Phi, psi and omega in degrees: 000314180296324179294322179293317179296324182295332180270324187278326183297314176300326179293316178296319178295323180294332180274314188282320184296310177298321181297320179293319180291322180288327180296329180293333180255016183296134179254012175119346181283318182263107183247141178258141180260008187296323184239036182273349182287136179259132181255003177213139179286120181300334181275353181274094178262004184246334188267269191281329183261045189269356180238019187279312188264170184282165179287140176226136179294328180298316180290321182295307182287334172294324176291321179297325180270004179059031176270345180203162174282146181229147179284155183295324179295321178293315180294322179293313182298317180293325183285345174294337178251306179267081188298139178100353180297323178296317181295320178295317179296325181276010180061039177229050184297339180296341180283340185297308179296330178295312181294314180296322178295319180295318179291319180295320180295316180295316180293319180296315179294323178297318178294322180297309181288334174294321177295317179294325178295317179295323184283322186252354180054047180253119183296332178298320178294325177297315180296319179296320178299317180296321180293320179292321175297320178296322177295321177295319178295322178296320178296321177297314179297317181295327178294317177295317179297319179298319179296321178292317183297320185271002179284118176045058184297337181283348180261125180260157174070038179276122181295322178298320179292318178298320180295314182290327174302311180291331177291322181277326181212109181307133179094340183290327176295322176294321176296321178297324179278356181081016181253067186293333183294341180280338186299310179296332178294310181294320179291326175298317178294318181292318180293318180296312181294326177293319177297319176295323178298313180295316181296314181293325178291322178296316179293324177298314179296324180296309182287334173295317178297316180297318180295319178296319178294320180290333182271350181285117183281347182272351179236156177265107181274127181234023182289164182284347183251127180291157181298319180293322177295317178297322178297319179298310182290330175299315179292323179296310183288334174294319177294316178296323178297318179295319177299319180295321178296319177296322179295317178299312180296321180296315179293324178297312179293327180296319180288332174293314179296319179300315180298319181293312185295314185283341170291320174296322186282358180297333179268000180285120185272125176247132182231136178287345182275121177249126183230148177235132181237127179243126181213153177289154182214144175254124184250119175260095188234159176295323177227101181250141178290138178205161176282102183263125181302334182283356178099352179282173182241354181246133178272174178289153179303139178094343178280148181265177179214157179247131181213192181238133177259129179246118179241133178242124180250129178211000000 
């Protein structure tokens, strides 16, 4: 085996090293086909490459007036402020007054019961106010989700749509990509980190309260935990709480990125057949390797060189 390697390795180096050096100085005559496959249509500004460029008001309002096509990312970003733009772009303008009415009703009722709660100090009014505010927020979220769902429904595998799905509801982008097995993994990570966040925050508040009570000079603290001990655990759980918050945000962003990347990769062709092609090649380079009688390795500018091209297809 060692004898075989001793003979084959110099041969491989003799083929690959010159080819690599010559490729760096290639002026266009010697072209490689290894990365010539295109995985996205350059003319497709609406489907897969819909989150690449920045938001522009010209594109957003041009899409709303149906004067031009607009990307899903632009329409989504604009509709977070100018609500209903997605529905207008999707030719479903009748949904705009419904959505706005639902949000206005929820917000108005929430403010009304919030005022009554402040005036009468009735906890029932506080709960009702919170529920109405939550309903207004749900209507806002549903409007954005509806706009994403109805955008170019005839086009499958849109990376922008997968990204926004996961942004609005964790795991939905994976479902859109057909990767259902990832959903319990991400939800397990999110639920675990969220539970740790809540637990650590609860303990942080507990030891903070104990430390404040122990540090209060106007009261006689008789608790079982000393003030310095409470201060130590308060700082510990505050740090753990911050770590848990970072974990929640990290897993959330990870599933958004995952949905985007694998939506792009759906067109990536994988083949079990691996082939290697070796062929002679003539390189017209500014600096081509050649056998120089003077002992040098670089020829004069404009001279060509003969080499071997090694191509691997997989």
